[in-house]
N, C-alpha and C positions, 0 to 999 in steps of 0.2 A: 529168276533162276536161282536155284540153291547155291550157296557159297560152299565150295569144296572144303572139307576138313583139312587143316594143316597137317602135313605129314612129318612125323618125328624123324630126324636124321638117323640113319643106321650107324652102328659102330664103325663100319668101314668109312662112311662119309665123315664122321667125326674125326677119325684118325687122319684122313686125307687132308683135313683142314689144319692140322698141326704142322708148323714149320720146324726147321732144324733146331732153332733155339728152344722151341717148346719141348721137343723130344729130349734135348739136353737137360732141361730143367726137370723133366719127369725122371730121367735116368738118375740124376743126382738125388732126387727125393727117395727113389726106391733104394739107392745105395745107402742112404742114411738110415733106412729101415732094415738094412741087412737083407733085403730081398734082391739078391745079386743076379739071379736069372732074369728077373723082370727089368732090372737096371740095364743089363746087357742088351736086352731086346730094344729098349728105348734108345740106347746109344747107337745101336745098329740102324734104327730108323733115322736118327740124326745124321749119321754118316751117309746113308743112302740119299738123304735130301741135300747134302752138300759136303762131299768128301774132302774138299779143300778148305772148308770153313775152319776158323780158329778154334782149337781145342778138341775138335771132334775125334781126331786120331788119338790124342792123348787119352781122352775119355774111353775110347775103345780099348786101349792098352790097359788102363786101370780096371775096367770091367772084366776083361779076360783074366788078368792077373788075380783078381779076387776069387775067381773060380778055379785057380790053379793051372790055368792054360798059359803059362809064361812064354813058351816058345811062340805061340800065336800072337802074344801081346807085343813082343819086341819090335816087329816090323812097323807096327802102328806108331810106337814112340819115335822110331827113326823117320817115318814119313812126316810126322808132325814137325820135327826139326828141319827136314828138307824143305817144308813149306813155310815154316815160321821160325827160322833160326835166330830171329832177333827177340824172341820171347823167353825170358829167363825161366819161367815155369816149365816150358816145353823142354828146354835143355836139361833142367834139373831132373825132370821125370825120366829122360833117357839115361842120364847119369846113374840114377837109382836103379834102373833096370840092368845096366851093365854091372853095377856093384853087386847086385843079387846073384850074378853069374860069375863073380870073382874076376871080372875084367877090369881090374883096378885102374890101369893106365888110361883106358878109354873113359871110365867113369870120371876120373879126375879131370881129364881134358874137357869133357862136356861141362862139368860143374865149374871149372875155372872160367869157361866162356860165359856161363850163366852169371857168375859173380861179377863179370866185367861188362855185362850188357845192360843197357839202360842208363838213366841219369844218375842213379845211386845204387849201391849194392844193398840188398835186403839182408838183415841179420840171419833170417832163417835159411837162406841159401848159403851164406858164409858158414853158418853152423854145420850144415851138411858137408861142406867142403872141408871143414876142420876134421869131421869124422872120417872122411876118406883119407886125408893125409895121415891120420893116426893109424888107420887100418894098413896103410902102405908103409908104416914106420918112417914117415917123413916128418920127424918131430920138429925140425926147424921151421918147415912150412906150416905145420900146425900152429906153432907159437905166433908166427907172423899173421896167420889167419885170425887167431883170437884177438890180436892187437888191432886188426882191421875192424873187427866188430866193435870194439871199444871206440875206435876212431869214428866210425859211422854214427854210433849212438851219441857220442859226445858232440859231434858236429851238427846234429839235428835235435837239440834238447827239447824243442816244442813237440816233437813227434814221439819221443821216448820218455815215458813217465816211470813212476815207481814200479808199476806192474810189468813194464817192459824189461827193466833190469832184473826183476825177480824171475820173469819168464825165462830169460837166458840162463840164469843160474839153475833153474829147475831142469831145463833141457840138458845142460852139460852134466848135472848131477845124475840124471837118469841114463846118460851115456857112460857113466862110470868115471867121468873126469871131475873128481871131487875138488881138486885144487883149483881148477879153472872155475868150477861152480862157485867156490868160495870167493873168488875175485869179483864175480858179478854181484854176489850178495853183499860183499864189503862195499862195493860202489853204491848199491841200492840204499844201504842204511846211512852211508855218508851223505848222499844227496837228499834222501828222504827219511830223516831220523824218526819221524812219527809213524812210519809205515810198519804196521805189526807183521805183515807177511814177510817183509825183508828180514826182520829180526828173527822171526820164528824159523823160517827155512834156513837161515844162516846157522841157527842153533842145531838144527837137524844135521846139517852137513858137518859141523864141527864135532858133533857127537860121533858120527861114523868115521871121522878122521882120528878119533881118540883124544881130541882136545877138550877134555871135560870142563875145565875151569872156564875156558872161553865160551863153551856152549852154555854154561850156567849164566854167565854174564849176559849173553845174547838173549836168552829166554826171559831173563829178568827185565831187560829193556822192552821186550814185547809186552810183558805184563804190566810195566809201568804205564803203558798207553791204554791198556784195557786189562784190568786185573782179573776179569772173569772169563777170559778167552778159554773155552774148554780144551781145545787142542794144545794150547800153550801150557795149561795146568797139567794136562796128561803128559806132555813131553818133560815138564819139570820133574814129574814123578820118576821118569826113566833116568833123568840126569842125577837125581838124588840117589837112585839105586846104584848108578855108576860110581858115585862118591862113597858108597858103602852104607848109606843111610836108609835101610829098608823101612823103618818105622814111618819116617816122614814121606817116603815114596808112596807107601800104601795110603797115607793120609791124603795126599794130593789126588791119587786115583779115585778114592772114595768121594772126595769133594766134587770131582767131575761127574761121577755117577749121580750124585744128589742134585747138583745144579743144572745138569744138562742130560737128563736120562735118555733122551732120544738121539743124542749124538752118537755117531758111529763108534767113537773111541770108548764111550760109556759101556757099550756091550762087551768090550774086551777086558774091562776092569776085573771081574771075578777070576778070569783065567790068569791075568798078570799077578794078582794078589797071591793066588795059589802057587804060581811059579816062584815068585820072589820069596815066599815064606818057606817053601820046601827046599829050593835049590840054593838060597843065599844070594848075596849081591853079585859075586863074580860070575858064577854059572848062570844065575837068573838073568843077568844082563845079556849074556851071550845067547841064551835061549830066546829072550824077548826080541832082541834085534834080528835074530835069524828068522823069527816068526813074522815080524812086522815088515822088515826090509825098508829101504829108504823110500821106495815109491809109495808105500802106504802111509808114511809119515809126512812126506811133502804135502803142502797145502797149495793147490793150484787156484 
């Protein structure tokens, strides 16, 4: 008797074989690709396969929010916390949803619970709590929260390395909290004096704080570890301009363009040279810092 040809499964059969976690993974992948409608469809499938499973309601909230459907998203965040109120990320996601609606007291309450849930508090949750305290003008609570991040990182030195301290500094700097940012960079370079990222980002922060001489010292420390770092040479040029030394500022920028022609900052050199030459040091610095802003100069 002839052997029947094997039948290829239909798309419906293939989809039926995917479980909730599989749909979650697909939803995450589509989200990373900015294919948000497809991401939502996958998360809907995950939810249908297990509406009480961990993270499926939060994922639904995230997917809906990405599409601007915030009012539909909120009940999913609330449902996740009702089901899994001992999961810090679920609580933090609900807090963020409340904050986006200006419901600061509710947002803070949920984030405080998140920060106190689990064996130890994660710095990224404490950082979000700091931001909420600042938004609510609770400055004393903000300072205590910052100190708590320092305490957590200091208590677990094996878990938090140079990049961890730098990362906290970057996040606070991007939040506009430059003095707090500087404290983390100061700690980074004190603990890890050979880490060039710490010295470089510290110099960026000091520059935007107007502390030019300290910025110069910090960038020189970065260059002492690696004299050819293109972003450090580029920043040194800006610092020299801040000191009124247009000639050497241009020299540093041109050096970057020659030594690292493919670097992002190299492409900015002709424009910076033109601005500095025409506008002079004071106005040129204001124009350049306004054009670049701190987020473009920070190295992540």
